[in-house]
N, CA and C of each residue as an Amber inpcrd file, in Angstrom:
protein
   264
   0.7840000  -1.1640000   0.0740000   0.0130000   0.0110000  -0.0820000
   0.9350000   1.2130000   0.0000000   2.0620000   1.1870000   0.5240000
   2.9780000   2.3650000   0.4660000   3.2340000   2.8660000  -0.9520000
   3.6430000   1.8300000  -1.7510000   3.8820000   2.1210000  -3.2810000
   2.7060000   2.5890000  -3.9390000   1.4890000   2.0880000  -3.5930000
   0.3010000   2.4580000  -4.2870000  -0.1130000   3.9250000  -3.8260000
   0.1730000   4.3000000  -2.6040000  -0.0230000   5.7570000  -2.1570000
   0.9140000   6.8110000  -2.7560000   2.1260000   6.2030000  -2.8600000
   3.1470000   7.1680000  -3.6620000   2.8180000   7.2180000  -5.1560000
   2.3670000   6.3140000  -5.7410000   2.0390000   6.3250000  -7.1090000
   0.8040000   7.2200000  -7.2760000  -0.1520000   6.9560000  -6.4800000
  -1.3580000   7.7660000  -6.4770000  -1.0110000   9.3520000  -6.3540000
  -0.2300000   9.6340000  -5.2830000   0.2510000  11.0600000  -5.0850000
   0.9410000  11.6710000  -6.2270000   1.7480000  10.7380000  -6.9020000
   2.4350000  11.2410000  -8.1220000   1.3740000  11.5240000  -9.2260000
   0.4940000  10.5730000  -9.4220000  -0.4770000  10.8230000 -10.4420000
  -1.3730000  11.9890000 -10.2050000  -1.6840000  12.2330000  -8.9930000
  -2.5990000  13.3530000  -8.6290000  -1.8260000  14.6590000  -8.8650000
  -0.4040000  14.7090000  -8.5660000   0.3430000  15.9400000  -8.8610000
   0.2950000  16.1350000 -10.2970000   0.6250000  15.2110000 -11.1900000
   0.6110000  15.3990000 -12.5650000  -0.7110000  15.8090000 -13.1220000
  -1.6520000  15.1470000 -12.7000000  -3.1600000  15.5020000 -13.1560000
  -3.4000000  16.8890000 -12.8780000  -3.1350000  17.3980000 -11.5430000
  -3.5390000  18.7230000 -11.1670000  -2.7310000  19.7490000 -11.8290000
  -1.3990000  19.4470000 -12.1270000  -0.5530000  20.3800000 -12.8070000
  -1.0780000  20.4470000 -14.2400000  -1.4300000  19.4070000 -14.9720000
  -1.9210000  19.3380000 -16.4000000  -3.2420000  20.1980000 -16.4610000
  -4.0040000  20.0400000 -15.4590000  -5.2610000  20.7690000 -15.4840000
  -5.1350000  22.1540000 -15.2100000  -4.1730000  22.6580000 -14.3990000
  -3.9550000  24.0900000 -14.2040000  -3.2630000  24.6720000 -15.4500000
  -2.3660000  23.9360000 -16.1280000  -1.8010000  24.4730000 -17.3570000
  -2.9220000  24.5640000 -18.4420000  -3.7540000  23.6600000 -18.5180000
  -4.8470000  23.6750000 -19.4890000  -5.7770000  24.8120000 -19.1910000
  -6.0880000  25.2010000 -18.0120000  -6.8820000  26.2460000 -17.6100000
  -6.2930000  27.5470000 -17.9170000  -5.0320000  27.7040000 -17.7230000
  -4.2900000  29.0210000 -18.0170000  -4.1760000  29.2120000 -19.5520000
  -4.0000000  28.0530000 -20.2920000  -3.9390000  28.1300000 -21.8420000
  -5.3980000  28.6000000 -22.2530000  -6.4360000  28.0290000 -21.7940000
  -7.7450000  28.3810000 -22.1320000  -8.0560000  29.9030000 -21.8400000
  -7.5730000  30.2890000 -20.6880000  -7.8560000  31.7660000 -20.2500000
  -7.1970000  32.5500000 -21.2230000  -5.9770000  32.3350000 -21.5810000
  -5.0760000  33.1490000 -22.6000000  -5.7600000  33.1450000 -23.8430000
  -6.2110000  31.9890000 -24.3900000  -6.8600000  32.0270000 -25.6930000
  -8.1440000  32.7270000 -25.6330000  -8.8730000  32.5940000 -24.6340000
 -10.1500000  33.3240000 -24.5380000  -9.9540000  34.8720000 -24.6360000
  -8.9060000  35.4470000 -23.7440000  -8.5140000  36.7250000 -23.9010000
  -8.1110000  37.1900000 -25.3190000  -7.3250000  36.3540000 -25.9380000
  -6.7400000  36.6450000 -27.2040000  -8.0400000  36.7740000 -28.2200000
  -8.8750000  35.8020000 -28.2550000  -9.8580000  35.7760000 -29.1680000
 -10.9840000  36.8850000 -28.9260000 -11.0720000  37.2450000 -27.6870000
 -12.0720000  38.3620000 -27.4950000 -11.3550000  39.6360000 -27.8270000
 -10.0390000  39.8250000 -27.8650000  -9.5200000  41.1510000 -28.0210000
  -9.1340000  41.1730000 -29.5500000  -9.1450000  40.2640000 -30.2660000
  -8.7620000  40.3350000 -31.7060000  -9.6330000  41.1330000 -32.5610000
  -9.2340000  41.9250000 -33.5150000 -10.0220000  42.6380000 -34.3130000
 -10.8620000  41.7620000 -35.2550000 -11.9750000  42.2750000 -35.4830000
 -13.0090000  41.4310000 -36.4590000 -13.4260000  42.4670000 -37.4190000
 -14.0710000  41.8720000 -38.5900000 -14.7060000  42.7080000 -39.5900000
 -16.0220000  41.9850000 -39.9240000 -16.8930000  42.7220000 -40.3270000
 -18.2860000  42.2970000 -40.7640000 -18.1370000  41.5100000 -42.1870000
 -19.0020000  40.5280000 -42.1700000 -19.0800000  39.7730000 -43.4700000
 -20.6340000  39.4540000 -43.6960000 -20.9950000  39.4020000 -44.9150000
 -22.3640000  39.1300000 -45.3040000 -22.5900000  37.5780000 -45.2530000
 -23.6910000  37.2270000 -44.7090000 -24.1170000  35.7910000 -44.7270000
 -25.1020000  35.5390000 -45.8480000 -25.2180000  34.1800000 -46.1100000
 -26.2320000  33.8090000 -47.1130000 -27.6850000  34.0590000 -46.5670000
 -28.4050000  34.9860000 -47.1670000 -29.7620000  35.3170000 -46.6730000
 -30.7680000  34.2460000 -47.0420000 -30.4360000  33.4030000 -48.0100000
 -31.3100000  32.3030000 -48.3870000 -31.3870000  31.2090000 -47.3370000
 -30.4770000  31.2150000 -46.3850000 -30.3950000  30.1520000 -45.4090000
 -31.3750000  30.5770000 -44.1670000 -32.3930000  29.6870000 -43.9470000
 -33.3340000  30.1640000 -42.8420000 -32.7100000  30.0120000 -41.4190000
 -31.5310000  29.3280000 -41.3820000 -30.9910000  29.1710000 -40.0010000
 -30.3240000  30.4420000 -39.5120000 -29.9230000  31.2830000 -40.4200000
 -29.3630000  32.6060000 -40.0300000 -30.5160000  33.6530000 -39.7820000
 -30.3080000  34.2890000 -38.6780000 -31.3470000  35.3770000 -38.2030000
 -30.9800000  36.6880000 -38.6470000 -29.6000000  36.9970000 -38.9290000
 -29.3740000  38.3290000 -39.4050000 -28.4410000  38.2770000 -40.5430000
 -28.2130000  39.2510000 -41.2320000 -27.5120000  39.1880000 -42.5870000
 -25.8980000  39.4800000 -42.3230000 -25.5260000  39.7480000 -41.1250000
 -24.0580000  39.9530000 -41.0750000 -23.4900000  39.0120000 -39.9510000
 -22.1580000  38.7780000 -40.0820000 -21.4490000  38.0080000 -38.9920000
 -19.9880000  38.6840000 -38.9300000 -19.3350000  38.1990000 -38.0620000
 -17.9240000  38.7380000 -38.0540000 -16.9180000  37.6230000 -38.1630000
 -15.7240000  38.0100000 -38.7470000 -14.6040000  37.1810000 -38.8260000
 -13.4230000  37.9090000 -38.5760000 -12.3160000  37.3070000 -38.2190000
 -11.1170000  37.9840000 -37.9360000 -10.5350000  38.7070000 -39.0750000
  -9.9680000  39.7440000 -38.8660000  -9.1670000  40.5830000 -39.8800000
  -7.9770000  39.7250000 -40.1940000  -7.2710000  39.9770000 -41.4210000
  -6.2480000  39.0780000 -41.7140000  -5.0380000  39.1240000 -40.6710000
  -4.8790000  40.3440000 -40.1500000  -3.6830000  40.4230000 -39.2030000
  -4.0660000  39.7110000 -37.7980000  -5.4860000  39.7930000 -37.4570000
  -5.8460000  39.1730000 -36.3300000  -5.7820000  37.4930000 -36.5280000
  -6.2620000  37.1550000 -37.7840000  -6.1170000  35.6830000 -38.0320000
  -4.6540000  35.1660000 -37.9320000  -3.7490000  35.9110000 -38.4550000
  -2.4940000  35.5790000 -38.3620000  -1.9100000  35.5130000 -36.9180000
  -2.1550000  36.5210000 -36.1570000  -1.8480000  36.6630000 -34.6960000
  -2.3850000  35.4060000 -33.9220000  -3.6720000  35.1390000 -34.1620000
  -4.2380000  34.1380000 -33.2430000  -3.6560000  32.6680000 -33.7190000
  -3.3960000  32.4660000 -35.0180000  -2.8350000  31.2540000 -35.4930000
  -1.5000000  31.0830000 -34.9250000  -0.6090000  32.1310000 -34.9610000
   0.7350000  32.0590000 -34.4680000   0.7940000  31.8530000 -33.0080000
  -0.0480000  32.5340000 -32.2670000  -0.1610000  32.3640000 -30.7660000
  -0.6050000  30.9880000 -30.4310000  -1.4540000  30.4190000 -31.0660000
  -2.0460000  29.0590000 -30.6340000  -1.0470000  28.1070000 -30.9790000
  -0.2330000  28.2560000 -32.2160000   0.8550000  27.4330000 -32.4860000
   1.9320000  27.3660000 -31.4470000   2.3140000  28.6050000 -31.0140000
   3.3280000  28.7420000 -30.0330000   3.0220000  28.1590000 -28.7140000
   1.7500000  28.3390000 -28.3100000   1.2140000  27.8780000 -27.1210000
   1.2840000  26.3560000 -27.0900000   0.8800000  25.6910000 -28.1740000
   0.9520000  24.3140000 -28.2920000   2.3600000  23.8850000 -28.2470000
   3.3490000  24.4380000 -28.8070000   4.6780000  24.1060000 -28.7390000
   5.3160000  24.2020000 -27.3240000   5.0110000  25.3910000 -26.6970000
   5.3960000  25.6940000 -25.2720000   4.8330000  24.6090000 -24.4740000
   3.6480000  24.1170000 -24.5930000   2.9970000  23.1220000 -23.6540000
   3.7220000  21.7370000 -23.8910000   4.0510000  21.4460000 -25.2100000
   4.7940000  20.1820000 -25.5190000   6.1500000  20.2750000 -24.8460000
   6.8940000  21.4430000 -25.0480000   8.2180000  21.5180000 -24.4260000
   8.2690000  21.4300000 -22.8820000   7.1630000  22.1200000 -22.2430000
   7.0810000  21.8890000 -20.9170000   6.9620000  20.4920000 -20.5180000
   6.2290000  19.6510000 -20.9840000   6.1310000  18.2130000 -20.6690000
   7.4180000  17.4360000 -21.0150000   8.0410000  17.8680000 -22.1320000
   9.2630000  17.2400000 -22.5910000  10.4750000  17.5830000 -21.4740000
  10.3990000  18.6900000 -20.8800000  11.3750000  19.1090000 -19.9630000
  11.1600000  18.6110000 -18.4990000   9.9730000  17.9740000 -18.2710000
   9.5060000  17.6810000 -16.9340000  10.2250000  16.3230000 -16.6820000
  10.9660000  16.2230000 -15.5140000  11.6050000  14.8320000 -15.2490000
  10.5420000  13.8610000 -14.8960000  10.7520000  12.7090000 -15.3950000
   9.9030000  11.4920000 -15.0570000  10.7000000  10.6310000 -14.0150000
   9.7980000   9.7500000 -13.5180000  10.3920000   8.7830000 -12.4920000
  10.5290000   7.4350000 -13.0780000  10.3050000   7.3430000 -14.4130000
  10.5150000   6.0710000 -15.0620000  11.8370000   5.9490000 -15.7150000
């Protein structure tokens, strides 16, 4: 039971750390997507599912920024786990 409790404690630490990182990445991406510039586009008015004739999409600069930032966040998250020492 000693080794089982140590293994469980290690698993719990890794799990909690990964959930904290996931939460901060989510927070950062949410702020980024809310702050990115948008432009109006016209929707298909023949489609009954749409209630209004305009929608928004990212400007080209905002699209490039959000794409770059999400790519770098994924890379940094991967590098974090690659640099984390393991017990195996």
